[in-house]
C-alpha positions in Angstrom: 0.0 0.0 -0.1 1.2 3.6 -0.8 1.3 4.9 2.7 2.3 8.5 1.8 1.5 11.9 3.3 1.6 15.5 1.9 2.2 18.2 4.5 1.2 21.7 3.9 2.2 24.4 6.4 2.4 28.0 6.3 1.9 31.3 8.2 -1.9 32.2 8.6 -2.7 34.2 5.4 -0.3 32.6 2.9 -2.9 31.0 1.0 -2.2 27.4 2.2 -5.9 26.4 2.6 -6.6 27.6 -0.9 -3.8 25.6 -2.3 -4.7 22.5 -0.3 -8.3 22.6 -1.7 -6.8 23.0 -5.3 -4.7 20.0 -4.8 -7.7 17.9 -3.6 -9.7 19.0 -6.8 -6.9 17.9 -9.0 -5.0 15.0 -7.8 -7.7 12.2 -7.1 -5.3 10.0 -4.9 -5.5 12.7 -2.1 -7.8 12.7 0.8 -7.9 15.5 3.5 -6.8 14.8 7.1 -9.4 16.6 9.3 -7.5 17.9 12.4 -8.7 18.4 15.7 -8.9 21.9 17.3 -10.2 23.6 20.6 -10.7 26.8 18.8 -14.2 28.0 17.8 -15.3 27.5 14.2 -14.7 30.5 11.9 -17.1 31.7 9.2 -18.7 28.7 7.7 -16.6 26.0 9.1 -18.3 22.7 10.1 -17.4 20.0 12.6 -16.1 16.9 11.0 -15.8 18.6 7.6 -13.2 21.4 8.4 -12.0 20.4 11.8 -13.0 18.1 14.7 -14.1 20.9 17.0 -13.3 19.6 20.7 -13.2 21.2 24.0 -9.9 21.4 25.9 -11.1 18.8 28.2 -11.9 16.4 25.3 -8.6 17.2 23.8 -6.7 16.5 26.8 -8.4 13.3 27.2 -7.2 12.1 23.8 -3.7 13.2 24.6 -3.7 11.0 27.7 -5.0 8.1 25.3 -2.0 8.8 22.9 -4.5 9.2 20.3 -2.5 11.8 18.1 0.4 11.5 15.6 1.2 15.2 16.6 -0.5 18.0 18.7 0.4 21.5 19.9 -0.9 23.9 22.3 -0.7 27.0 20.1 -2.2 29.3 22.6 -3.4 28.7 26.2 -6.1 26.0 25.7 -6.0 26.4 22.0 -4.9 22.9 20.7 -4.6 21.6 17.3 -3.7 18.0 16.5 -3.8 15.0 14.1 -5.5 11.8 15.1 -3.8 8.5 14.2 -7.1 7.1 13.5 -7.7 9.8 10.8 -4.4 8.6 9.0 -5.2 5.2 9.1 -8.6 5.6 8.0 -7.2 7.5 4.8 -4.5 4.9 4.1 -7.1 2.1 4.5 -9.0 3.7 1.7 -5.9 3.4 -0.6 -5.4 7.3 -0.4 -2.6 9.6 0.3 -3.1 11.7 3.2 -2.9 15.5 2.8 -2.4 18.0 5.7 -3.1 21.5 6.1 -1.4 22.3 9.6 0.7 25.2 11.4 4.4 25.3 11.1 5.3 23.4 14.1 2.6 20.7 13.5 4.0 20.4 10.0 7.7 19.8 11.3 6.4 17.3 13.8 4.6 15.4 11.2 7.6 15.5 8.9 9.7 13.9 11.7 7.0 11.2 12.5 6.5 10.2 8.9 9.9 10.7 7.4 10.5 9.4 3.9 6.7 8.7 3.6 6.1 12.5 3.8 6.5 15.4 1.5 6.4 18.7 3.3 5.6 22.0 1.5 6.1 25.5 3.1 3.8 28.0 1.6 5.5 31.4 2.0 3.7 34.7 1.5 5.3 37.3 -0.8 6.0 39.5 2.0 4.8 40.3 5.8 2.9 43.4 4.4 0.9 41.3 1.9 0.4 38.8 4.5 -1.2 41.3 6.8 -3.2 42.8 4.0 -4.8 39.2 3.1 -5.6 38.8 7.0 -7.4 42.2 7.2 -9.4 41.6 3.9 -10.7 38.3 5.0 -12.7 40.0 7.8 -12.6 37.1 10.2 -10.3 38.6 12.9 -10.1 41.7 15.1 -7.1 44.2 14.8 -5.6 42.5 18.0 -5.8 39.0 16.5 -4.5 40.2 13.3 -1.5 41.8 14.9 -0.8 38.5 17.0 -1.0 36.4 13.6 1.5 38.8 11.8 4.0 38.6 14.6 3.6 34.7 14.7 4.1 34.6 10.9 7.4 36.4 11.3 8.7 33.8 13.8 7.1 31.0 11.3 9.0 32.1 8.3 12.2 31.2 10.3 11.2 27.5 10.1 10.8 27.3 6.2 14.1 25.7 5.7 13.1 22.7 7.7 10.7 21.8 4.9 11.4 19.7 1.8 10.3 22.5 -0.4 9.3 26.2 -0.1 6.5 27.6 -2.4 6.2 31.4 -2.5 2.7 32.3 -3.2 3.0 35.4 -5.2 1.1 34.2 -8.1 -1.8 31.9 -7.3 -2.0 30.2 -10.8 1.8 29.5 -10.7 1.6 28.3 -7.0 -1.2 26.0 -8.0 0.8 24.4 -11.1 4.0 24.1 -8.9 2.3 22.2 -6.0 0.2 20.0 -8.4 3.6 18.9 -10.2 5.4 18.4 -6.8 2.5 16.2 -5.3 2.2 14.2 -8.7 5.9 13.7 -8.8 6.0 12.5 -5.0 3.1 10.1 -5.3 4.4 8.6 -8.4 7.9 7.8 -6.9 
């Protein structure tokens, strides 16, 4: 069985989710791994579609059961993690797992899966452009945006720990690039 995983990480606002959605549309072998989080749903997000939304207590219970491939407490009581059962379910369907995770989660997943993983870091053209994208999303208040921009500056320093960096300064070119990277990796 082709037990491979594709890991997408990026600072918030880099276009990672857009690129993951594109990859899922054009590469039929991929299946999205739904992460767990304790944060509240944003916009039109739905439980068991975008995330498994858990309470901090439920999340900590799963940690104690060793149910995660990786997890992180990003902010106090704001957990994100990848369930082992989710990965197994996708592999059992004969599919390749695709992850959309934060930067530290991406590094943890690459360490866990090693050669079975292709880790892709999506980089914004600049911090200013990243901030503009976060503001135009209209989903966060000014303080949250400020925190995300500061976090993005730190996250960019981890880019070299990924197999490949794709700068998302032109969405169509970024889509083509990730499509060819993924198809090449799956075909190996």
